[in-house]
Each structure stands twice: as C-alpha cells, then as structure tokens.
py3Dmol code that shows the C-alpha trace and the ligand (Angstrom):
import py3Dmol

protein = """\
ATOM      1  CA  UNK A   1       5.876 -13.725 -47.844  1.00  0.00           C
ATOM      2  CA  UNK A   2       3.557 -14.436 -50.749  1.00  0.00           C
ATOM      3  CA  UNK A   3       4.881 -17.472 -52.591  1.00  0.00           C
ATOM      4  CA  UNK A   4       3.792 -19.783 -55.404  1.00  0.00           C
ATOM      5  CA  UNK A   5       5.093 -23.345 -55.795  1.00  0.00           C
ATOM      6  CA  UNK A   6       5.148 -24.414 -59.409  1.00  0.00           C
ATOM      7  CA  UNK A   7       5.999 -27.850 -60.791  1.00  0.00           C
ATOM      8  CA  UNK A   8       4.636 -30.823 -62.686  1.00  0.00           C
ATOM      9  CA  UNK A   9       2.615 -33.511 -60.863  1.00  0.00           C
ATOM     10  CA  UNK A  10       5.107 -35.384 -58.679  1.00  0.00           C
ATOM     11  CA  UNK A  11       7.782 -32.672 -58.838  1.00  0.00           C
ATOM     12  CA  UNK A  12       7.692 -32.536 -55.026  1.00  0.00           C
ATOM     13  CA  UNK A  13       5.485 -29.492 -54.385  1.00  0.00           C
ATOM     14  CA  UNK A  14       3.647 -31.043 -51.436  1.00  0.00           C
ATOM     15  CA  UNK A  15       6.856 -32.451 -49.955  1.00  0.00           C
ATOM     16  CA  UNK A  16       8.647 -29.092 -50.134  1.00  0.00           C
ATOM     17  CA  UNK A  17       5.532 -27.210 -48.986  1.00  0.00           C
ATOM     18  CA  UNK A  18       5.547 -29.187 -45.719  1.00  0.00           C
ATOM     19  CA  UNK A  19       9.174 -28.154 -45.041  1.00  0.00           C
ATOM     20  CA  UNK A  20       8.554 -24.520 -46.047  1.00  0.00           C
ATOM     21  CA  UNK A  21       5.570 -24.307 -43.690  1.00  0.00           C
ATOM     22  CA  UNK A  22       7.628 -25.803 -40.835  1.00  0.00           C
ATOM     23  CA  UNK A  23      10.472 -23.362 -41.443  1.00  0.00           C
ATOM     24  CA  UNK A  24       8.601 -20.135 -42.189  1.00  0.00           C
ATOM     25  CA  UNK A  25       5.072 -20.636 -40.791  1.00  0.00           C
ATOM     26  CA  UNK A  26       3.461 -19.358 -43.973  1.00  0.00           C
ATOM     27  CA  UNK A  27      -0.118 -20.629 -44.603  1.00  0.00           C
ATOM     28  CA  UNK A  28      -0.149 -23.504 -47.115  1.00  0.00           C
ATOM     29  CA  UNK A  29      -2.897 -23.282 -49.735  1.00  0.00           C
ATOM     30  CA  UNK A  30      -3.026 -26.447 -51.844  1.00  0.00           C
ATOM     31  CA  UNK A  31      -5.926 -26.596 -54.280  1.00  0.00           C
ATOM     32  CA  UNK A  32      -5.411 -30.374 -54.582  1.00  0.00           C
ATOM     33  CA  UNK A  33      -5.760 -30.748 -50.773  1.00  0.00           C
ATOM     34  CA  UNK A  34      -8.823 -28.460 -50.755  1.00  0.00           C
ATOM     35  CA  UNK A  35     -10.514 -30.578 -53.426  1.00  0.00           C
ATOM     36  CA  UNK A  36      -9.620 -33.856 -51.674  1.00  0.00           C
ATOM     37  CA  UNK A  37     -11.048 -32.480 -48.413  1.00  0.00           C
ATOM     38  CA  UNK A  38     -14.288 -31.562 -50.224  1.00  0.00           C
ATOM     39  CA  UNK A  39     -14.436 -35.032 -51.835  1.00  0.00           C
ATOM     40  CA  UNK A  40     -14.016 -36.666 -48.414  1.00  0.00           C
ATOM     41  CA  UNK A  41     -16.793 -34.503 -46.959  1.00  0.00           C
ATOM     42  CA  UNK A  42     -19.005 -35.320 -49.972  1.00  0.00           C
ATOM     43  CA  UNK A  43     -19.896 -31.671 -50.597  1.00  0.00           C
ATOM     44  CA  UNK A  44     -21.245 -30.408 -53.944  1.00  0.00           C
ATOM     45  CA  UNK A  45     -17.789 -28.968 -54.663  1.00  0.00           C
ATOM     46  CA  UNK A  46     -16.264 -32.360 -53.870  1.00  0.00           C
ATOM     47  CA  UNK A  47     -18.630 -34.187 -56.216  1.00  0.00           C
ATOM     48  CA  UNK A  48     -17.907 -31.778 -59.034  1.00  0.00           C
ATOM     49  CA  UNK A  49     -14.133 -31.789 -58.439  1.00  0.00           C
ATOM     50  CA  UNK A  50     -14.006 -35.572 -58.253  1.00  0.00           C
ATOM     51  CA  UNK A  51     -15.578 -35.941 -61.682  1.00  0.00           C
ATOM     52  CA  UNK A  52     -12.460 -34.224 -63.115  1.00  0.00           C
ATOM     53  CA  UNK A  53      -9.771 -35.419 -60.715  1.00  0.00           C
ATOM     54  CA  UNK A  54     -10.548 -39.115 -61.159  1.00  0.00           C
ATOM     55  CA  UNK A  55      -9.856 -38.727 -64.896  1.00  0.00           C
ATOM     56  CA  UNK A  56      -6.680 -36.704 -64.336  1.00  0.00           C
ATOM     57  CA  UNK A  57      -8.368 -33.599 -65.818  1.00  0.00           C
ATOM     58  CA  UNK A  58      -8.295 -30.091 -64.369  1.00  0.00           C
ATOM     59  CA  UNK A  59     -11.203 -28.737 -62.346  1.00  0.00           C
ATOM     60  CA  UNK A  60     -12.706 -25.779 -64.308  1.00  0.00           C
ATOM     61  CA  UNK A  61     -11.021 -22.422 -63.736  1.00  0.00           C
ATOM     62  CA  UNK A  62     -14.107 -20.632 -62.394  1.00  0.00           C
ATOM     63  CA  UNK A  63     -14.521 -23.250 -59.631  1.00  0.00           C
ATOM     64  CA  UNK A  64     -10.833 -23.244 -58.702  1.00  0.00           C
ATOM     65  CA  UNK A  65     -10.512 -19.452 -58.844  1.00  0.00           C
ATOM     66  CA  UNK A  66     -13.543 -19.145 -56.562  1.00  0.00           C
ATOM     67  CA  UNK A  67     -12.211 -21.360 -53.763  1.00  0.00           C
ATOM     68  CA  UNK A  68      -8.770 -19.738 -53.823  1.00  0.00           C
ATOM     69  CA  UNK A  69     -10.233 -16.229 -53.762  1.00  0.00           C
ATOM     70  CA  UNK A  70     -12.234 -17.104 -50.642  1.00  0.00           C
ATOM     71  CA  UNK A  71      -9.224 -18.678 -48.951  1.00  0.00           C
ATOM     72  CA  UNK A  72      -7.010 -15.661 -49.686  1.00  0.00           C
ATOM     73  CA  UNK A  73      -9.497 -13.451 -47.854  1.00  0.00           C
ATOM     74  CA  UNK A  74      -9.004 -15.305 -44.545  1.00  0.00           C
ATOM     75  CA  UNK A  75      -7.197 -13.650 -41.632  1.00  0.00           C
ATOM     76  CA  UNK A  76      -4.203 -15.997 -41.380  1.00  0.00           C
ATOM     77  CA  UNK A  77      -3.328 -15.135 -44.988  1.00  0.00           C
ATOM     78  CA  UNK A  78      -3.762 -11.419 -44.373  1.00  0.00           C
ATOM     79  CA  UNK A  79      -1.390 -11.707 -41.399  1.00  0.00           C
ATOM     80  CA  UNK A  80       1.201 -14.245 -42.615  1.00  0.00           C
ATOM     81  CA  UNK A  81       1.061 -14.327 -46.429  1.00  0.00           C
ATOM     82  CA  UNK A  82       0.619 -17.530 -48.426  1.00  0.00           C
ATOM     83  CA  UNK A  83       2.277 -20.475 -50.079  1.00  0.00           C
ATOM     84  CA  UNK A  84       0.136 -21.449 -53.059  1.00  0.00           C
ATOM     85  CA  UNK A  85       0.714 -25.073 -54.117  1.00  0.00           C
ATOM     86  CA  UNK A  86      -0.763 -26.275 -57.413  1.00  0.00           C
ATOM     87  CA  UNK A  87      -2.377 -22.897 -58.126  1.00  0.00           C
ATOM     88  CA  UNK A  88      -2.278 -21.145 -60.526  1.00  0.00           C
ATOM     89  CA  UNK A  89      -2.168 -23.949 -63.070  1.00  0.00           C
ATOM     90  CA  UNK A  90      -3.570 -22.160 -66.140  1.00  0.00           C
ATOM     91  CA  UNK A  91      -3.013 -18.701 -67.584  1.00  0.00           C
ATOM     92  CA  UNK A  92      -6.566 -17.761 -66.681  1.00  0.00           C
ATOM     93  CA  UNK A  93      -5.875 -18.708 -63.042  1.00  0.00           C
ATOM     94  CA  UNK A  94      -2.641 -16.664 -63.055  1.00  0.00           C
ATOM     95  CA  UNK A  95      -4.465 -13.632 -64.441  1.00  0.00           C
ATOM     96  CA  UNK A  96      -7.360 -13.928 -61.982  1.00  0.00           C
ATOM     97  CA  UNK A  97      -4.918 -14.365 -59.096  1.00  0.00           C
ATOM     98  CA  UNK A  98      -3.078 -11.254 -60.207  1.00  0.00           C
ATOM     99  CA  UNK A  99      -6.333  -9.250 -60.331  1.00  0.00           C
ATOM    100  CA  UNK A 100      -7.452 -10.531 -56.914  1.00  0.00           C
ATOM    101  CA  UNK A 101      -4.111  -9.750 -55.304  1.00  0.00           C
ATOM    102  CA  UNK A 102      -3.905  -6.306 -56.927  1.00  0.00           C
ATOM    103  CA  UNK A 103      -7.341  -5.349 -55.668  1.00  0.00           C
ATOM    104  CA  UNK A 104      -6.256  -6.385 -52.143  1.00  0.00           C
ATOM    105  CA  UNK A 105      -3.037  -4.343 -52.488  1.00  0.00           C
ATOM    106  CA  UNK A 106      -0.901  -7.497 -52.534  1.00  0.00           C
ATOM    107  CA  UNK A 107       1.565  -9.070 -54.947  1.00  0.00           C
ATOM    108  CA  UNK A 108       3.472 -12.302 -55.455  1.00  0.00           C
ATOM    109  CA  UNK A 109       6.997 -12.115 -53.981  1.00  0.00           C
ATOM    110  CA  UNK A 110       8.412 -15.285 -55.496  1.00  0.00           C
ATOM    111  CA  UNK A 111       7.512 -18.225 -57.745  1.00  0.00           C
ATOM    112  CA  UNK A 112       9.456 -21.329 -56.777  1.00  0.00           C
ATOM    113  CA  UNK A 113       9.685 -23.645 -59.766  1.00  0.00           C
ATOM    114  CA  UNK A 114      10.705 -27.210 -58.864  1.00  0.00           C
ATOM    115  CA  UNK A 115      12.336 -28.489 -62.023  1.00  0.00           C
ATOM    116  CA  UNK A 116      12.439 -32.246 -62.675  1.00  0.00           C
ATOM    117  CA  UNK A 117      12.766 -34.455 -65.737  1.00  0.00           C
ATOM    118  CA  UNK A 118       9.414 -35.838 -66.827  1.00  0.00           C
ATOM    119  CA  UNK A 119      10.674 -39.444 -66.780  1.00  0.00           C
ATOM    120  CA  UNK A 120      10.950 -39.529 -62.946  1.00  0.00           C
ATOM    121  CA  UNK A 121       7.365 -38.383 -62.387  1.00  0.00           C
ATOM    122  CA  UNK A 122       5.599 -41.656 -63.169  1.00  0.00           C
ATOM    123  CA  UNK A 123       7.649 -43.660 -60.668  1.00  0.00           C
ATOM    124  CA  UNK A 124       7.390 -40.932 -58.022  1.00  0.00           C
ATOM    125  CA  UNK A 125       3.592 -40.805 -58.223  1.00  0.00           C
ATOM    126  CA  UNK A 126       2.843 -44.500 -58.566  1.00  0.00           C
ATOM    127  CA  UNK A 127       5.073 -45.177 -55.520  1.00  0.00           C
ATOM    128  CA  UNK A 128       3.613 -42.377 -53.373  1.00  0.00           C
ATOM    129  CA  UNK A 129       2.060 -43.399 -50.044  1.00  0.00           C
ATOM    130  CA  UNK A 130       0.189 -41.102 -47.655  1.00  0.00           C
ATOM    131  CA  UNK A 131      -0.350 -41.452 -43.906  1.00  0.00           C
ATOM    132  CA  UNK A 132      -4.039 -42.152 -43.306  1.00  0.00           C
ATOM    133  CA  UNK A 133      -3.947 -40.276 -39.975  1.00  0.00           C
ATOM    134  CA  UNK A 134      -2.128 -37.016 -40.731  1.00  0.00           C
ATOM    135  CA  UNK A 135      -1.713 -36.894 -44.532  1.00  0.00           C
ATOM    136  CA  UNK A 136       2.125 -36.831 -44.511  1.00  0.00           C
ATOM    137  CA  UNK A 137       3.508 -37.931 -47.876  1.00  0.00           C
ATOM    138  CA  UNK A 138       6.160 -40.601 -48.428  1.00  0.00           C
ATOM    139  CA  UNK A 139       7.469 -42.750 -51.244  1.00  0.00           C
ATOM    140  CA  UNK A 140       7.835 -46.513 -50.963  1.00  0.00           C
ATOM    141  CA  UNK A 141      11.405 -46.396 -52.323  1.00  0.00           C
ATOM    142  CA  UNK A 142      12.641 -42.797 -52.589  1.00  0.00           C
ATOM    143  CA  UNK A 143      11.299 -41.303 -49.381  1.00  0.00           C
ATOM    144  CA  UNK A 144      10.133 -44.076 -47.017  1.00  0.00           C
ATOM    145  CA  UNK A 145       9.223 -43.405 -43.383  1.00  0.00           C
ATOM    146  CA  UNK A 146      12.440 -43.474 -41.289  1.00  0.00           C
ATOM    147  CA  UNK A 147      10.953 -46.157 -39.019  1.00  0.00           C
ATOM    148  CA  UNK A 148       9.468 -48.870 -41.222  1.00  0.00           C
ATOM    149  CA  UNK A 149       5.688 -48.613 -41.740  1.00  0.00           C
ATOM    150  CA  UNK A 150       5.409 -45.787 -39.176  1.00  0.00           C
ATOM    151  CA  UNK A 151       4.630 -42.173 -39.995  1.00  0.00           C
ATOM    152  CA  UNK A 152       7.433 -39.890 -38.787  1.00  0.00           C
ATOM    153  CA  UNK A 153       4.945 -37.063 -38.141  1.00  0.00           C
ATOM    154  CA  UNK A 154       2.241 -38.779 -36.081  1.00  0.00           C
ATOM    155  CA  UNK A 155       3.244 -42.399 -35.504  1.00  0.00           C
ATOM    156  CA  UNK A 156       0.360 -43.615 -37.717  1.00  0.00           C
ATOM    157  CA  UNK A 157       0.647 -47.134 -39.118  1.00  0.00           C
ATOM    158  CA  UNK A 158      -1.766 -46.974 -42.042  1.00  0.00           C
ATOM    159  CA  UNK A 159      -0.854 -45.652 -45.461  1.00  0.00           C
ATOM    160  CA  UNK A 160      -2.879 -45.349 -48.655  1.00  0.00           C
ATOM    161  CA  UNK A 161      -2.351 -44.461 -52.307  1.00  0.00           C
ATOM    162  CA  UNK A 162      -4.202 -41.631 -54.043  1.00  0.00           C
ATOM    163  CA  UNK A 163      -6.911 -42.696 -56.518  1.00  0.00           C
ATOM    164  CA  UNK A 164      -5.407 -40.420 -59.179  1.00  0.00           C
ATOM    165  CA  UNK A 165      -1.959 -42.034 -58.812  1.00  0.00           C
ATOM    166  CA  UNK A 166      -2.906 -44.964 -61.060  1.00  0.00           C
ATOM    167  CA  UNK A 167      -0.493 -45.116 -64.043  1.00  0.00           C
ATOM    168  CA  UNK A 168      -3.095 -44.200 -66.705  1.00  0.00           C
ATOM    169  CA  UNK A 169      -4.356 -41.208 -64.688  1.00  0.00           C
ATOM    170  CA  UNK A 170      -0.812 -40.032 -63.892  1.00  0.00           C
ATOM    171  CA  UNK A 171       0.006 -40.126 -67.626  1.00  0.00           C
ATOM    172  CA  UNK A 172      -2.973 -37.872 -68.376  1.00  0.00           C
ATOM    173  CA  UNK A 173      -2.074 -35.474 -65.542  1.00  0.00           C
ATOM    174  CA  UNK A 174       1.474 -35.088 -66.814  1.00  0.00           C
ATOM    175  CA  UNK A 175       0.319 -34.558 -70.431  1.00  0.00           C
ATOM    176  CA  UNK A 176      -2.157 -31.844 -69.401  1.00  0.00           C
ATOM    177  CA  UNK A 177       0.223 -30.021 -67.092  1.00  0.00           C
ATOM    178  CA  UNK A 178       3.342 -29.970 -69.282  1.00  0.00           C
ATOM    179  CA  UNK A 179       2.355 -27.200 -71.692  1.00  0.00           C
ATOM    180  CA  UNK A 180       0.421 -25.305 -69.000  1.00  0.00           C
ATOM    181  CA  UNK A 181       3.518 -25.217 -66.797  1.00  0.00           C
ATOM    182  CA  UNK A 182       5.537 -23.786 -69.696  1.00  0.00           C
ATOM    183  CA  UNK A 183       2.863 -21.116 -70.193  1.00  0.00           C
ATOM    184  CA  UNK A 184       3.127 -20.205 -66.508  1.00  0.00           C
ATOM    185  CA  UNK A 185       6.926 -20.061 -66.671  1.00  0.00           C
ATOM    186  CA  UNK A 186       6.550 -17.537 -69.491  1.00  0.00           C
ATOM    187  CA  UNK A 187       3.939 -15.610 -67.522  1.00  0.00           C
ATOM    188  CA  UNK A 188       6.236 -15.417 -64.464  1.00  0.00           C
ATOM    189  CA  UNK A 189       9.431 -14.905 -66.471  1.00  0.00           C
ATOM    190  CA  UNK A 190      10.592 -11.815 -64.539  1.00  0.00           C
ATOM    191  CA  UNK A 191      14.029 -12.900 -63.189  1.00  0.00           C
ATOM    192  CA  UNK A 192      13.295 -11.092 -59.909  1.00  0.00           C
ATOM    193  CA  UNK A 193      10.259 -13.323 -59.419  1.00  0.00           C
ATOM    194  CA  UNK A 194      11.127 -16.803 -60.630  1.00  0.00           C
ATOM    195  CA  UNK A 195      13.227 -19.051 -58.390  1.00  0.00           C
ATOM    196  CA  UNK A 196      14.231 -22.275 -60.113  1.00  0.00           C
ATOM    197  CA  UNK A 197      15.211 -25.210 -57.922  1.00  0.00           C
ATOM    198  CA  UNK A 198      16.653 -28.553 -59.006  1.00  0.00           C
ATOM    199  CA  UNK A 199      14.023 -31.105 -57.902  1.00  0.00           C
ATOM    200  CA  UNK A 200      16.106 -34.187 -58.638  1.00  0.00           C
ATOM    201  CA  UNK A 201      18.072 -34.492 -55.398  1.00  0.00           C
ATOM    202  CA  UNK A 202      16.719 -36.064 -52.220  1.00  0.00           C
ATOM    203  CA  UNK A 203      13.893 -34.129 -50.508  1.00  0.00           C
ATOM    204  CA  UNK A 204      16.428 -32.764 -47.969  1.00  0.00           C
ATOM    205  CA  UNK A 205      18.815 -31.659 -50.714  1.00  0.00           C
ATOM    206  CA  UNK A 206      15.993 -29.952 -52.588  1.00  0.00           C
ATOM    207  CA  UNK A 207      14.867 -28.187 -49.414  1.00  0.00           C
ATOM    208  CA  UNK A 208      18.411 -26.953 -48.738  1.00  0.00           C
ATOM    209  CA  UNK A 209      18.329 -25.136 -52.088  1.00  0.00           C
ATOM    210  CA  UNK A 210      14.745 -23.930 -51.524  1.00  0.00           C
ATOM    211  CA  UNK A 211      15.703 -22.529 -48.122  1.00  0.00           C
ATOM    212  CA  UNK A 212      18.815 -20.762 -49.398  1.00  0.00           C
ATOM    213  CA  UNK A 213      16.782 -19.112 -52.118  1.00  0.00           C
ATOM    214  CA  UNK A 214      13.834 -18.162 -49.889  1.00  0.00           C
ATOM    215  CA  UNK A 215      16.232 -16.665 -47.311  1.00  0.00           C
ATOM    216  CA  UNK A 216      17.803 -14.571 -50.060  1.00  0.00           C
ATOM    217  CA  UNK A 217      14.369 -13.478 -51.267  1.00  0.00           C
ATOM    218  CA  UNK A 218      13.264 -12.643 -47.717  1.00  0.00           C
ATOM    219  CA  UNK A 219      16.337 -10.504 -47.170  1.00  0.00           C
ATOM    220  CA  UNK A 220      15.497  -8.513 -50.316  1.00  0.00           C
ATOM    221  CA  UNK A 221      11.851  -7.775 -49.353  1.00  0.00           C
TER     222      UNK A 221
END
"""
ligand_1 = """\
57
AP5
P -2.564 -31.850 -56.762
O -2.813 -32.549 -55.498
O -2.079 -30.436 -56.732
O -1.620 -32.778 -57.631
P -0.395 -32.480 -58.599
O -0.134 -31.089 -59.011
O -0.628 -33.452 -59.682
O 0.801 -32.722 -57.696
P 1.016 -33.893 -56.736
O 0.367 -33.600 -55.415
O 0.636 -35.195 -57.360
O 2.610 -33.917 -56.645
P 3.604 -33.000 -55.849
O 4.348 -32.127 -56.783
O 2.933 -32.327 -54.681
O 4.601 -34.127 -55.343
P 4.786 -34.774 -53.904
O 5.533 -33.828 -53.032
O 3.537 -35.382 -53.378
O -3.884 -31.846 -57.666
C -4.628 -33.041 -57.828
C -5.739 -32.789 -58.851
O -6.611 -31.738 -58.370
C -5.264 -32.296 -60.217
O -4.910 -33.373 -61.077
C -6.516 -31.553 -60.710
O -7.495 -32.457 -61.160
C -7.024 -30.903 -59.440
N -6.439 -29.575 -59.259
C -5.558 -29.194 -58.295
N -5.220 -27.895 -58.452
C -5.893 -27.461 -59.549
C -5.935 -26.215 -60.223
N -5.201 -25.172 -59.810
N -6.731 -26.117 -61.310
C -7.478 -27.155 -61.730
N -7.484 -28.373 -61.154
C -6.694 -28.518 -60.056
O 5.814 -35.948 -54.320
C 5.393 -37.022 -55.141
C 6.103 -38.305 -54.685
O 7.510 -38.168 -54.888
C 5.932 -38.625 -53.191
O 5.867 -40.002 -53.048
C 7.198 -38.051 -52.543
O 7.553 -38.756 -51.356
C 8.223 -38.273 -53.659
N 9.236 -37.225 -53.671
C 9.057 -35.893 -53.455
N 10.225 -35.244 -53.579
C 11.148 -36.189 -53.907
C 12.533 -36.142 -54.188
N 13.206 -34.965 -54.130
N 13.167 -37.298 -54.503
C 12.489 -38.479 -54.545
N 11.180 -38.588 -54.284
C 10.516 -37.456 -53.971
"""
view = py3Dmol.view(width=600, height=400)
view.addModel(protein, "pdb")
view.setStyle({"model": 0}, {"cartoon": {"style": "trace"}})
view.addModel(ligand_1, "xyz")
view.setStyle({"model": 1}, {"stick": {}})
view.zoomTo()
view.show()
C-alpha cells in the first residue's frame, strides 16, 4: 500500500503512523523524523533544516523533495510500499511526488486526512513528551504512558519535549500549515483517494476508524 498521512501539526499523524506500521508493516517515511535525525547527527542537511524548523518555518521544497525521492528509491519501499507522514506539505511537493511516483510506475492508493479542530492543537503539542530512548510519543495529559513515567514501548524513563513545541513556534507552524493543508485537500479531492478520519477521539478510537478505512481500501486494491 502507498499511503499519505495528512493533517495539521499535532493532528496525531505520528501517533497513528506508529499503529499503522505495527498493523500493516508498511515503511514509515516521516520528513520531520528525517530532519530531526539529521539535526542530531549534525550533518549539513541537519544544519540547514534546523534553521527553518526552530522558527516553525518549512524546509525549502527542493531540499525536502530530494530526501524523499532518495528514500522512495530504497528496497523496503519497493517491496512494501510507503506511509508518508508530513509529506507532501506544499503543492509543489505533491506535484513532484506525483512525477516521481509516475516515473517509477507507482501511484498513491490513499490519502488519510486526520481532521481536528485547530483549537486542540496548541495543547496537544505543548503537552507532548517523547521517550528519549526509543522516540515513542506521549502526551502529559491526553496520552500518558500507561505505567507512570515509563515508556510502554521500551521501558525508558526519560522523556523530553521537542524544541519546536514551544507555544510561539507551534503558533507559527499551525498558521503556515493551515492554508497549505487546504490546498492539499483540494489537490487530493478525488473521493476514491481521500480518507477522512475524525482525529478528536482518543488515539485508540482514531486508530479504530483508520484501520476500518484502510482495510476497506486494501480490499479494493
Ligand atoms: P513534523 O515532525 O512532521 O511536525 P508536524 O507536521 O508539525 O506534526 P507533529 O509531529 O508536530 O504532529 P503529529 O500530527 O505527528 O502529532 P502527534 O502524533 O505527535 O515536522 C516538523 C518540522 O519539520 C516542520 O515544522 C517543518 O519545519 C519541517 N518539515 C517536516 N516535513 C516537512 C515538509 N514536508 N516540508 C517542509 N518542511 C517540513 O501528536 C501530537 C500530540 O498529541 C502528542 O502528544 C500525542 O500524544 C497527542 N495525541 C495524538 N493523538 C491524540 C488524540 N487522538 N487525542 C489526544 N491526544 C493525542
């Protein structure tokens, strides 16, 4: 399956991606994770990406398109498809993705749009905590680890907050992404392609709807 996860910052893309990967084994391609990895490794890409991410701005299209193109050429993607998370985020990215997939004889099977009201995003992102050992994502109030202060995935005890989850940066990220997300919804408006999911329930409730809809899509492929 070749899937795209679409949604505003904090809609729950990363949270749902983890469950989708567990259930379907499809390779997860998160441009945000790729940039954060490059920042951690202090590569040239990381330095460039960080200069945008720390301000809540988008990394330029040509940089982002380049890293995704390379990733899509890897064998695991050729064999098992992809789950793109946070890409495409601009019309240019959507068009370039389309060209790259077409030239490889591939196409997008479904675009899962996690729909949430903008007013919940600020509290979701400013309360997000991440396991320092394995990167699993939680929320201090809405999605805490089941055993207090212990990661349910790896047993890790240390959690941190993302630099770009400061209130002023979150505000900028939401502003930038709102109209771009609408543009993408128009771009992927084919009713056979777009799968809208209510992102306001608990993570488990949202995944139940995601799973029902992916199973239906899978059966139609
Ligand atoms: P990226 O990492 O992709 O950030 P984002 O799109 O802003 O999305 P987030 O990761 O913040 O949120 P999410 O939707 O994954 O929510 P999550 O599941 O964590 O990108 C970071 C930056 O990199 C961008 O700002 C940009 O600079 C750059 N970048 C990335 N891609 C780019 C591109 N294509 N082009 C250019 N630049 C790019 O959930 C959030 C919180 O809510 C968590 O605490 C979670 O536990 C909680 N939560 C999740 N679901 C629920 C629920 N159902 N109920 C209650 N709480 C929930």
